[in-house]
Structures are given as C-alpha cells and as structure tokens.
N, C-alpha and C positions, 0 to 999 in steps of 0.2 A: 614199808615192810617189799614196796615193789620194784621199790633202786638198789634192796639186795637182793633180789632177784631175778633182777634185767643185769646186774654184775655177774654176777652166777652164769646164765645164761652165756653174755658174751667170752667169762672164759670159756668154757664151755665150748664152741666157738672155735676161739681162737687155735682152742686144743684140738679138736677134730681137723680144722686145717693144718696145722702143725703134723700133725698126728698122719694123716694125710697124704701129706706130701713123703714125708720120713719113708710112708710106709711101701706107697709107687715109687719111690726113689730106691728103695732096700728091690722089690721083685725085680724089675725094668733094668735090672742092674745087666749087661748082657745082653737084653733082648728090643726089638722095635719097633715102639709104642705109638698109636693113634695120636693121645695128649700126651702134656710134658706134668711133672708131678704136683708145679702148680696147681695147674686145672683139675686134678684130680682134690687134691688139699680146696682147695673154693668150691669143687661138686660135695666134698664129707659139712663144710660149712656151713653151705646155704639145706644140708640135711636133717641138721642140728637146729639151726634158727630158726628155716620158715615150719613145720610140724610145734613148736614152741611159741611161736609169735600167735598163730592159729591157732593152739587153746585158750592161749591171755588173751582175744581177743573174743573168743565164742564165752570164756569166763564173762569177761565184763559187761556183752552181751544180755544172760542169760541169768546173771548173781542175784539182779534186783531184785526179780520175780520169782525166783526161787526161794532168795531168802525172805520177802513177802510173805508164798508158802506156807513155810517152814513156821515164822511166826505165827499164822495166823491159824495152823492147825492144832499150834497148843497153846491157843487163847483161853484163859479163867470163861466164869462166865457173866462174871462182873462187869468185861470188857467188851466181852462179846453181842451182850443188853446194851452195849451204848447205840450211838447215831453213828452213823457213816463218817460224817465230818469229826464226831468227839471222837470217836473211835479211832479213825489217822491222826486226832491229834494226839491222844495217850500213842500211840508208838512212839511219832514224833519227839518226844515229848523224852520213852524212855531212851529212845535212839542219845539223845546228850547227855541224858542221866550216862547213861552206860561210857561213851565221851568225855566222861569228869564235863563236864560242861553242863551248869542251873533245867531246869527245864522251864517255861516261860507259862505254864497257869499250874494252879491251886486245885487239886483233886480231892475230895472229901472221901472217907474213909467205907469202901473197902477196896475203892483205888487209891488213894494215900499209900497203903499198905502194898498192893500190889504193883505202884511204879518199880519202886528198886528191882526187884526178883522179874518183873521185865527186863529191867533195862540188861540186870545178869547171862538173860535166858538172848536177849536179843544178841550182845556182843559171844556169848559165844557160838551162836550159827553163825556168825558176821566171821566170827577166828576160822570157826571150823572151814568153812566156804572159801577162804581167802588158802586155807593152805590147801586145801584141796583143789585149788585150780594151780597151786606155785606144789604140789607134786607131780599132781599131772603133763604140767608146761615141764621139769626137770625129766622126768619117764617119754616122753616125744619127745626132747631132745637126746636124752644113751637113745634109744632106738631109731630114732633117723641117723643118726651117724653109727651104729652097728652096721645100716644095712649101708649107710654109703660103703662106707670100712670094706665091705660085703662086692663093692661093686668095683672094686679099684684092679682093674685086669689090663695084660696089653691093649686090646683086641674093644676097649671100649670105650666111645667117643662121650670121653668129657668136657672134650670142651665145646664139643654142640650143646651139650647137657644144661650144662652153664651160661651159655647161652640162649638155650629156651627159657633158662629162668629168667631173663634179666628180658629178655623179651616178653614175658609173663607182666613182667613187674611194670615195667615202662604201660605195657597196653592195663595194666590197671590203674595206674595210674592215671590215661587220659579218659582211658572208661570211670570216671570216680568225676573226673571235672567233667567228662560233656553227660554227668547223669546229673550229676548235681546242676549245673545249667537247665537243664531239664525239670525237676523235682521245683528250683523256683520257676519255671515255667506254667507249673502243672497247678503248682501251689497259686499264684497268682492269678490264670486264668478260670482256676475252682469258682475262689470267693469273688472274682470278680463277676463271675458269668451269677453268682448269688445278690448280689447291689444290683445287677440291672432287671433281677427278676424281681425289687422290692423299685427302684428308680427307671425310665426308658433312657438307651443310649444318648435319643436326640437332645434329651433335657441335658445327661449331664455331658455333653461333646456342646450342645449352643446354651443353654441356658446363662442366663446375665445373673442369676440371680445365688449367690454360695452360702446358706446357713442349718450344718446339718449338727439342729438341735433338737432328738427327738427325745420329747419326752417319757417318764417311766409308766405316768398313770397314762391313758388319754383324756383325762380329764386337764390336763396341762395344760398350763399357754404351750405354746409352741411343737404342739403335738406331730405333726407338720411341721417336717423342712425345709430349706430351696436345696439343690446340688446338683446347680447350675457351675459347670470348672472350667468357666471362661476368663473370670475372671482371677484364678488360680494361672491358668495359660496366659494372660498376660502381664499380669507380676512376673511371671518364670524369665517371660519374656521380655521385660523392663526389664529389667538387672541382670540378663545377661547381655544382652546388646549394651548398656553400660559398661561393665564391667570388661566388654572384646573390647567398644571403644581406647579405655583404657591402657590395655594389655596387649593389643596385635602391634599396636603402631609400635610403645618404648622395648616391648618385648622380640619385637623383628627389626628396628634400627640396631639395638645391643648387639641383639646377635652378630649384624654384619658388621658392627665397630669391633667385635670379638674376634668374628674370621677373618679380615680385611685390610685394617691400619690402626688395632691394638700390636704395640710390640709385647715381647715375652713377659716380662714389666710390670705392663698390667692389665695388660690377660690372666696373668697368676693371682692378681691379684680383688679382679673385680668378678671375674666367673665365677669363686667362689662365694664370695659376698653376694652376687644372685641368687645363687640357689642352696644361701644360710634362710630366704626368702620359703622358700620349696617347705623346710622343715621346723616353720612355723605353726604352730598346733593353732586349726582355726578360729578355738576358742579365745585366741591373746588377737587376734585379726579381731574377732567381735565387739569386746573388750577396746580395741584402738579405735574403733567403728563404730561405737556406741558413749566412751569416754572423751574423744577427741577431734573428730573429724565429724562427728554431730554437728557439739554445741559450736564448733568453731562453723563448717556449713550455714548455722541456724545463724549468728550471726550476724555472715556478711552475709545472705539474703532477709536479714532486718532491718538492717543499719540501707541495705539497698530502697526496701520499701520506708520507712520512717523518712526519707528521702526522697520519696515521686511522688509519698501523698499532702496531696493540697494543692497540686498540677494537672495537666490534663491524663499523665498517667495513674492520678487518686485512687480506682480500681486494683490497677494492676499493684500499687506499693500498699494498701488494704489488705491483700491478698498475698505476698510476701513477707510484712511485718507480722504476720500470724504463723507461720514457715515455723516446723517444730524439727526438733533432734535428730525424728526416728521421717526417714524416709527414702525411695528408693534410689535417691542419688548415689546418701552416705554406703549401702548396701554397694553400689553398682561401683563405685570410687572404691572402696577396699579389697570388693575381689578380685580388682583392679587387678590391683598394686600386687593381691597374692600368686594371680595369673600370672606376672609376666615370671618368674623365674621357666612356669612350663614353655612360657614362652621361645626363650631366650634364647634355654641348654638345646632343647629339640631343634630347632630354629640353625645354631650353632654347628650343633655336628650334624644337622642336615649340608650345608656351605660349603664346614669340610670337606667331606664328603664327595663334592663335584669333581670329578678331572680335573689334572692342575694343566693338564693338557686343555680345558677349552679356556684357560687366563693366559694357557701360553699362544695362543692361539689369538685369542683378541688384544692381547699388547701387540702381538707382531702386528698387528692392521690398523698400530697406531692407535687404540681408545687407548682412551683416560682409564685410570682406577673407576673410577664412576661410571664412564659408559659400562663396560667388564661388569661393574655388580648388578645395571639397568639391566643391560642386554641377553648377559649369554647365562649372569650365575641365576636369580632371580627366577627365570623361564625353565633354567634345571633342575634345581629344586625349586617349584612348583609344587610336584607332588607331594612331598614331606610337608612342604611348609604350611599344607593345607590340611595335610594329615595332624602336624600340630596344634595347623589352629581349629579342628574338631577334637580333637581334646582334651583345651580347654576351654568348648562352649562344653562339652558333656562333662566337662569339670561347675562350673557356675550350675548349668543347669540339676545337679547334684547337693550342690552350696546348701548349707541349715544354718546351720552358726552365728554368722555374719546377717542374714538373715532375718532371723529371730534374735537376737538382738540388735540391728538397725534398720529394720523398716519396719519393725509390727507385728499384727496377728492380724488385720485387717485388710477383710477381699473387699475390693476395691477395682471396678473396671477401670481404669485410666493406664495413661500412656502420660500425664505430668512426676516427672522426675519428682517433682517436689511433697508430691503424697505421699504416704501412709499405702505400702500391700503389702506382701505376703505370696508364697509360694506354694508350689506343688508341695517338694520333700518336706514345708515347714509345714501344712495342713495334713502329712501322713504319720510327721511322726504326735504333731498335737491330739490323732485320733485314735491311737495308741498308746496312747500315756496316762498309766493309771488303772486303776479296773473296771473293765468293757465288756458287754454280751455282745459277745461274737456274734446274735444272729439281728441282734438292729442293723439299720440299713447307714447309719451315722458310724457306727465301727466298719463296714462293712466296704462305703467309698473310698477306703485309705488302700481298700485293694485294686477298684475302679481306679483310680489317682496310681498306685506301683504301674496296673502295666500299661495305662500309656504311658507314662513315665519310661517305661521300656522299651513298645514299640519308636517314640522318636529316637530314643538313645541308637534305633537298633536303624533309623531310616539315616539318618548322622551318616552310620561305619558306613553304608552300603553307599551314601554320596560318598564318602574320605573314596573309596575305595574301585565304583568310577571314577572320581577324579586322579587315580595312580595309575587305573589302565590306559585313558585315554594320554598322559601327559608320560608316562613310560613309552610309550609305544611311537610317540613323535621323537624322542630324547635318544633310546638306546640304538 
C-alpha cells in the first residue's frame, strides 16, 4: 500500500508543478513578474510534497503506539489476566495469524478460541490506521497545493521561497548527520560511564589481564572478572602494524608506477584489478586467511622448526614446530592485502593531482624521473599520502572478521606475530553477541572499548589534519 500511496503523491506533485507553471504563464502574460513560471511550479510541487511527507513521517512514528493502545483497549478478560510477557506473546501470535502466518505457540482454551478473533481485530485496527494515514497525506497534499496556487502572483518571490526550502532541506540533512554523531558519542559515553562505575579507569587502561566473565550467581566460579584492556590494545596495534607493513609499501609503489611509469594499456588493466580487491567482502578475506594463508604459514614455520630441533637453536625450533594456523601474522598479512587498494587508489589520485608544472620544472633542471618522484612528487603529495595511510590505519583498527577467523579470540599480551591475539573490535562483537544483561560489567565493557576506539580514531584524524595543514602551507 505504501508504494501505491507514494506513486499517488508523486503524481500529485508532478501535476502541481505542471499546473503551477501553466497558471503562472497565463497570469503573467504581458506582466513583469519577479520569478519565472517554472519557479512557481516548483513552489507548488514543494507545497504538495512536503505536507504529505510530514504526515507520513508522523504516521510512521506514532502508528505503532496508537495501534498498541487501541489493541489493549479492547483486550478480553482472559488475555488481560495474562502476565505481561505472555500477553505480548499472545498479541505477537495474533499479529502473525492476521498476516496469514502460523502462530509460534500453542494456546489452551479459552485463549485458543480468542486468538483468531484478536487477529481479525488487529488487522482491522492496522488497516484503519493505514487508510487514515493515507487519506490524511492526500488531504495535506491537496491543501498544500491549493495554498500554493493561491500564492501565484507576479509580485510573489517564488524563487526566493524555493531556495529557502532547499536551504532548509540541506540544513536538516546536515543537522541529522551532526545529531547522529552526537547521539553515537552520547550513547557510548553514557554506557561507558556506567562501566567505569564498576571498573576503575586505571584498571581498564593499564590492566594486563582481560577475562570479562561475570557469573550469573555470586557463588559461581569467576564471579569477578578482569578488565585490563592492555592485551586488546597490544593485539590491535600488532595486527595493524603488520597490515601496514604489507599495505603501505606495496600500495604506495603501485601508485607511483601507475601514475608515473605505466602506459595507458597497463594502467587501464592494473588499476581496475587493484580496485576489485576493495569490493571483496571481508568474510572472503577471512576464509582465505583461515583456509589458505594460515595453513601455509604453519607448514612453513613447522618445517623450519623441525630443521632447527637438535641444533644450537633447539628452543626456537621446538617453538616453531608448535605454531598453529591462527596467529597475528596471518591476520595482519591478509588485512594488508585488503588495504592495498585503499592506499594505492588514493595515493594514485593524489599523485595525479600534483601540478604538471612541478614535473616539467624538475625535468628542465636535468632531473631523472626517479629523482623527480623522490624529490618533487612525493614531498608535494605527502599530505594526501599521509591521509591515505591514516585512512588505511583506521580501516585496519576497525576490522573484525579477518581477525576473528585468522587470529583467534585469546587476549594475550604479546608482540610476537606468531602468537594468537585478539583486538578491540572482536571483543566488542563477542561481548554483545547473544542474550546479554546490560547491567553487568561484562556487557558494559563493550561500550568502554567502543569509546576508547572512538577516541583513538579521533586522535588519528587530528594528526592527519595537522600533517595536511603543515605541508599545505609549505607547498602552497
């Protein structure tokens, strides 16, 4: 029904535009008018579409509470006597039955006899609200159109009013983006504050043990957990460094080749192939890491370990012989492959944006192409390249699937790339998976981790901005 209503409103808006323009052309014939007929038509279109959309938005917000109130008002005594949880389950089954779906529970008499009756009543209430919203939206569109038609006069500043509506729409979009950001920060800060009421900030930031296992009963083992997040920070940093050691040189050198050395044919082939990597889902990279890269690295290090056993490096050989598939090196290497197109594509665009006059001046002074790249292009493009690398760092810090499948879930405080580690994002997903009690420190710790991750990302953005400002002043 909603699509039919939207089509009707679109048709009314189009008719308002055509009618307003035609009416303005007829009224303004031989008269000097402030605005063009098309601008009056756009003004009429806005007054038809805007009130109708406002009505539909209000209906979408308040329809569900009104439906619940109307449904509860006519509830039979047998249903009203149920506990709140079972009453909600009964209404949910009645709603499913009204849509033609089977009920999820088997109800005894008299509830079983009352279920189809309630289903039909809920369908009537829902349809009544839908038709009421549709009629109200159409009436609002018609009234808005009549008001707009009454305003079509030569001295009316339709152009300014249309531009005012556009300015208002753009302001609302900007405000929504800002308010969404504020809402995210506020929700993180509120629940993180609740977490820090249970766990001191110093223990969270500097503690070296992470075991957020809070028991449901006080007499259970593990009734107090450890919330030291240093192992998570170390694992995140280790995997990010490995990923950047792979992505930064390969991506930057690929960008230099594509920008300065590759011909048109090579560039037309290599650049799209590199950018295809950016469209591969991260779960595919996770499978690749778990099923291909991890076993290959394990076999490689196990062979080296077996070769070293019995010699002067016997301890190292025994350690390498026990290396498993899941390790930080596996996750970091595959994540670096995933980040190559981010670094390469952005750096290539930045290098191409460097003015050709800098290249020509360098060549005129007798510099070779490699000297021009090292001494002219890279310094000039350094702000953009730094931004591309920091974007890749943020992407690496926020990655979850590859780490889960390739590095494991063990919170080990180590910088050994052959050990199993975990990251902040993986722990956030783990803590919020399944049925959780949001009053426990275990679940609230996810918000503490999220707030920390947000602050780290903010610091990276500030550093990138400072780099851009410093070098922009030098090369402007």
